[in-house]
N, C-alpha and C positions, 0 to 999 in steps of 0.2 A: 455515362460512367464518370466517376470522380477522376480528376486529373492526377496522374502519378508523378510525383516530383523526384527525379533522381538525385542522389546525394553521393558525394565522393567519399565522405568519411562519416560513418554512422554515429560515432561518439560525438563528433562536432555537431551533428544534427540534434542529437538528444540534449547536448549541453545548451544549445540555443533554445530549444523547445521548453526545457525545464525552467530556464531563466525567464522566458516569456510567461509561462504558466504561473510561476511564483509571483511575478509582478501583477498579473491579472487577479490573482487571489490574495494579494497583499500578505504574502508569506515571506518572512525573513529568517534565514538560517545561515550558519557558518559555511564558508567556502568548502571545507572538507566534507561537510554533510551533503551539500549539493553535489559534489563530485562523486560521493558514494552512490547517490541515487542515479546519476548519469551512468556510472559503471554498471550498476545493477540492470538498467534498461538495456545497455549494450550487450551484456552477458545473456540476458533472457530473450534477446532478439533471435537467438538460436534455440529453437524449440527443444532440442535434446538436453539443454542445460536446465530447463524447467520441468519437462515431463520425463517420466521413466517408462521404459518399454514393458508393458504388461501382457497378459495372455491375449487380450482383445485389442492390443495396440497401445499407443502412447496414453499415459494416464498420470494424474497428479497423485503422488503418494500422500496418504493422510498424515497430517502434521503430528498427530499423537503417536504414530508409528515411527516417525523420524526421531522424536524425542525418546521413545521407548528403547530404541537401539543404542542410545548413548547413556542410559541410566547407569550401567555398570562399567562404563568406559573411562578412559583417561580424561583429564580436564580439557585437553586439546580436542578430543572427540566430542565432548559435551558442548564446548563452545562452537565447534563446527556445526553441530546439530542445531543449536540455538540460532546461529546465523542463518542457516537454511530455513528455519521456521520463520524468522523475521522477514527475510527476503521474499520467500514464497508468499507469505501472508500479504505483504505490501503489494506485490505485483498482481496477485489474484484479486485482491480487494479493489485495486485501482483499475485494472484492465479487463477483468473477467467477471464483472458484476452480473451479466446475464447468465453466466454459468452457475453462479451461486443461487439464482432464483429457482433452479431445478434440483438443488442438492439438499440433503438433510441439514447440513450445517450452513449458516448464512453469514452475512456480512459482519454481524456482531462477533461471531466466533473468530473470524480472521483478524479483526481489529484487536480483540482481546489477546489472542495468541501472539500476534506480531508485536504488539506493544510490550507485552510481558517478556518476550524473548529478547528484544533489544534492551530492555531495562536490566535483565539478568546479565547480558553481555557487558553492559556499562559497569556493573558492579564487579565483574570478574576480570576486567582488564588489569594487566600487570602494572606495577608502579614504576614504569619507565617513561621516557619522553614519548615514545610511540604509543605505549599503553595509555597514557593520559590523553593523548590526542584521540585515540580510538574510543576511549570511555566517553569523551565529550560528544563524539559523533553518534554513538549508540544511545546516549542519554537524550540527545536532541531528536533522534528518530523515534524513541519511545514517547517522549513528551508531546511530539507533534505528529504522531502517527496518522491521525485522521486528516491533518492538513496535507501530508504527503500523499495519502490516498486521493485527496482532492486534486493534487497536481497530476497524478497519473490518469485519473478519470478525465480531467480537463484535456489532456493530450489525446485521449481516446475519442472524445466526443464533446466538443464545445457547444453549449446551448441545448435547447430542446425544441421539438417541433409539433408535438401533439399531446393530447390529454394523457395518454399512457406514459409518455416521458415525464410529464408533470407529476403523475402519481408516483413514479419511481423516484423522482427527486424528493418528493415529500417523505416517502418511506425512508430514504437515505438520511434525510435530515433528522427525522424522529429517532432513528436508531443510533446515529453517530454524532449529531450536532454539526455536521459538515457545513462550514462557512460558505463553501462554493454552492452547495445545494440551496442554502438560504438566499444567497445573492441571486441565483437564477430564478428562484421562486418569486422573489420581489420584483425582478425584471418583468415578470408576467402578471404582476398585480396581486400576488398571493403573499400575505404576511404570515410567516411561521409563528405558531403560538407555543410558548414555553410549557404551557399546561399539557400539551400533547406529549412532549418529551418526558415530563414528570410522570405521567400515567404509564408510559412505556417502561420507564425505569422500575416502577413498582411491579409491573407484570413480569419482569425478568429478575 
């Protein structure tokens, strides 16, 4: 059984883990953006914050429905929905990759939805000092969405151990251009080819 390491403060644990992962993956972001990701992980460590109670138990609410509820709502409600879409997309893409393999929508969908939601939030931020700071955070999350997915995936499972893991890494790299996936493939003697990504882009 893996050794369970007790921690006194969950946020401190995530703060150190995120910093370590960003160093491993050579990702540089602003302090506020890093803190946002740490806060997101701390929040979603409580399953009721991520999942909603459905007829058959806890379930992830489809992102399209989250946005649909806010179409005719106030700007505040729309921004709240966009934030939910961005946050949920990032967490699911980073931590629940195996879940996506059995769903109709896949990793590409979450990357696209999450990046677009954060980009919209960055444009909607109010012209105040706090609004400018938030705009920068959301813009960085949008611009580096795949890199942040790498960070969360790295926290979930560093390295790979068998051929199936290598195949998943290759699929992730082809779909998203993940630098982490490319780095781990090279560590196993596999050089990702740009032609494969170009072909995948044409198919989508």
